[in-house]
N, C-alpha and C positions, 0 to 999 in steps of 0.2 A: 938521587932516584934512577934507579936502572930502567934501561930502554928496553929491556925484554918483557915479555909478555904472559901471564900466568893463564895456563889453558886449562879449561873445565870442561870434559868430555861428559855431556848431559844428553847423547845423540838417542841413546835408549833405542826405540825403534821407528827412530825418525828417518831412516834411509833403509837401504837394502829391502829386506822382508817388507816393510809398512811401504813403500812405495810401491813394490809388485801387487799387495794386498789392495792397496786403493786402487791402482790401475785397473784390474780384473772387477772389483767391484763398483767402478764408475762405467766400466764398459759394459757391464750388465745390467746396469740400472736402466729406467725408463722415465724421463729421457737420459740420455747419455750426459754424465757430467764429473771432471775432476777438480779437484783442490787447486786454485792458483800457486799455493806453496810449493808445489813439484816443479812449476817453471825455476826454481833457482839453483840448477845446477851451477857449476863455474861458467860456463858458456852463457847460460840464462842470466845470469848476474850479470855479464859483463854487456847483453845485450840491453838490460834494462837500464843500465848507465847510458848507453848510446841513446835510448828511447827519451830518457831525461832532457838531453840536448837538442833535443828538436824543435824547431820553431813552433811547432802544433801544439807542444806539450808543456801548459804552461803551469801545471801545477808546481814544478821543481825551482822554477826562478820565480815564481810570486811566493810561493812558500818561504822560500830562502830570504828574498825581501822582507818580509813581514818579520821573521826572526831577526834580522840585521837590525831592523828598525826598533823592535821591540825588546832588543838584549837586555836594555839596561832595568827594564819592566819585569822581566822575566825573571833576573838573578834577584831582584828584590822580593819577587814570590819566594824562589826557592831557598833563598837565605844560603850563608856559608857552609862549606866543610860537608858538601851532601856526596852521594855517590848516584852518578848519572848510568841510567841503563838505558842502552840502547836497544829497541825491541826490532829486529832487522835492520843491522846494522848498515848492510851494503857496503858502499865507499866511504861513510861516516865522514860525507862534506861537510853538513848541514849541522852534524852535533860540535863541528869547530867552532860554530857560531858562538854556540853556549859554552862550551870549553873557556873560551877566552872572556867572554862575560862573569860566567860563574866561578871560574875558578875551582874546581872540586876537588875532594881530595881523591877520588876513584872514580875511574870510567870501567863500565862492563858492557861489551859489545854483545849481543846475543844474534843469531844466524843459524839458518840451516843449511847453508854453503858453507863448508867445513874450509877450504881453499880462501874463498873470497875472504870470509872472516879473520883469517890469519894473516893474509895481506892488508887488508885495510889497518888491523888493528897495531900491528907490526911498524907501519906508517905514523901512526897516532903517536903510537911509543917515543919513535927516533924525532916527532916534530914536538912533542910536549914531554920533555924529558921528566919535568916537575911531577907529573902526574902516574899515578900506578894504575898499568892498564891490565884488564882481565877481558877474556873472551872464553865465552861460553856456547860451544859447538850444541844445537840442539832443537827441537820442535817447540817454540813456547806456546805455539796454538795448542798442542796436544798435553804438555807439560810445563808449568810455570812457577819456578822455584828458583831462589837465589844460591850460589854455591854457599857451602859453608865458610863460615868467615866473615862473607859480606852481608848476613841477612839483620844482622842486628844495627847496621846503620841507616840513618835517614835517607831517602830514596827520593830523586825523580827519576822516573820513567818516561823515555823518550820513543813517541811513537810516531814518527814523521811520514810525509808522503801520501797520506790518505789511506796507508792501507788499513786502516779500520774499516775502510770502505769495501775491501774484500770480503767480509763479513755480513752476513745477511744482518738486518737491525736485531732481532733477536738473538743471533751468534753473537755481533758484538756486543751486547747486551750480558750475555753470558762471560764472553771473555774479559770484559771491564770488571765482573764481579769478581772473576779468578784472579785476576791483577790486585784488585782491592786485598783481597784475602791474603796475597801471597808478598805484601808487601808491608815494611813496620808500620807500625801506626804513626801517622803524623808525613807520611811520605805524599808525592804529588806525582799527578800525570801531565804531561804536557802533548797535547797530541793535535795532528793535521788532519782537517776536515774538512774536503770539497765541496763545494756549495752548489744547490740547484742554478740552473742559468742555460743559456739557448742550446738547443739540440745540436745545432750547427756546430757551434764550439766545443762540446763535448764529442761530438762523433768524430772530429777532425783530430782530437788529441789524440785519440786509438786508432786512428787509420792516416798516420804519417805518410807523406807522399814518397819519403825516401822508402818506406817498407820495412824501417829497422821493428814496429811490432807486429808486421805480419812474420818476419823472423824470429820475434820473439815467442810469438803463439804456435808457430810450427816447430820449433826447437823442442816442444813438448814432445811430440813424436818423434823427434831424433833421440830424446833420450831415452825414450821407450825402447827405439831399437837397440839402441848403446847400451844401456844397462841392464836390459831384460829380455834382449834378444827377441824381442817383438817382432811379426812379420808385419810391414804395414807401407803401403806404398805412399811417401809423403807427398809426392807430386799429385796425387789424387784428391788431397784437401786443399782447401783456401781459406785465408782468414777472414772474419767478419767481426766489424764492432758497431753494435747500434743500441740507440737510448732507449731503454725500455720506461717511458715517462707514470705509467700507472705504479711501478715498482720503484720510479727515481732511483735507478741505476743504468749504468753502462754496462752490456753484456759483450762477453768475447767468445766466440764460437771458432769451431773448425769445420768446415761444411765440405761434406763429401760431395767430390762432383761427379761421382759416379756408383752403380750397384758395387759393393766390395765387400771385404771384411780386415779384419787386424786379428791375428793368430797368434794367442799369448798363453803359454803354460799347459798346452793339449787342449785350449779350448778356443772355438771361433767366433768374433763378435761381429754380425753384419751391419751393414750400412747400406741404407736405401738412397738413390741419388737425391740430394739436398738435405739429407739427415746432418745433424749436427753434433759435436761433442762440445758441450758447453764447458769453458775453460776457466773464465773469469767473472764474478760480478765486482763491480765498483760503485759502491751506492753512494749517493748524493744527499746533503742535508740541507736543511736551512739552521741557523744558529738556535733558535728556539727547539727545533727538532733533536737535535744533537744534545742539547742541555736536560732537554725531559728523559733522553735515553741515558745518559750518563748519572740523572739524579736515579732512577730507578735500579742501577748498579751500586749504589749507595756513594755517591759524588758529589760534592758541591762545586758549581761553577766559580772559580775565582776571577776569570780574566779571560777575554776574548780578544784577540786582535784580528784584524780584517784588512784586505787591501782595499785602494779605493774603489777599486771597479766589482766589489763583491763578489769574486773570483773563487775565494780561499779565508779559510780560518785556521787559526791556531787557538786552543784550547788551555789553561791552564786548572786543572781539577785537584782537588783533594778530598779524603775522606774523613775530615777531623772538624 
């Protein structure tokens, strides 16, 4: 097997004009808000990998431990010769546990950050020369389709890291519905879901002492300035992450420290002192709550694995 990566350009409107349009629309909305998918330029992807290594950020190490312990059971659910599709592939660390247990015939990484996607899939191709590796550059939250030539194969979609929590519950249900419709019949979904827990644990995870999450959040403003030539005083914003208990989600905001404005595309977007730009939700679920959401999207829960402290869960879903 060749160690090259077969690249599929599916970016369409996922970058460039769409980023500008999303930012202008988000700054013009009330309250002001942007999608967390725009965090993930190359610098943002690097910062997120650094977040995953912070001691307060329990999600990554807990999910990896669950996957390691459940690898054989997951392989039994998936079966042989599947295509593993990793949604938001990032550094593709967790998927290695699956590749070694499942031994699939093909792997497809999908991500919005082109350079990070290519680097991670090339590493996978070099480390697993028996594996046919594909990379699809695009925004799967907007358009979800398998590249031609892969659509007929049985698939397990891997959506780790509690990224499903970045959607509101209604958005998550709609996304899972689109995913079910996009995958061949008999495919499965392996999804990481963060669980409801103490607000102290949750807020610490998104306010690490080293300030990496703060840098990650502020990088969104840097990206606006760098790619869109926006006029923005980054030093006049501060990172804030809080647990919104009634909505069962951690919210990340950029808080304006003074009266100011962001200028972009000939428009001026005013901020009052204390006004925020809402940059991310991270919804938290109970196991039955997420199973009910998945059922509304047309999925059956086949298996659930949790850590002993009930911090995190991994679900295997199927639509057959």
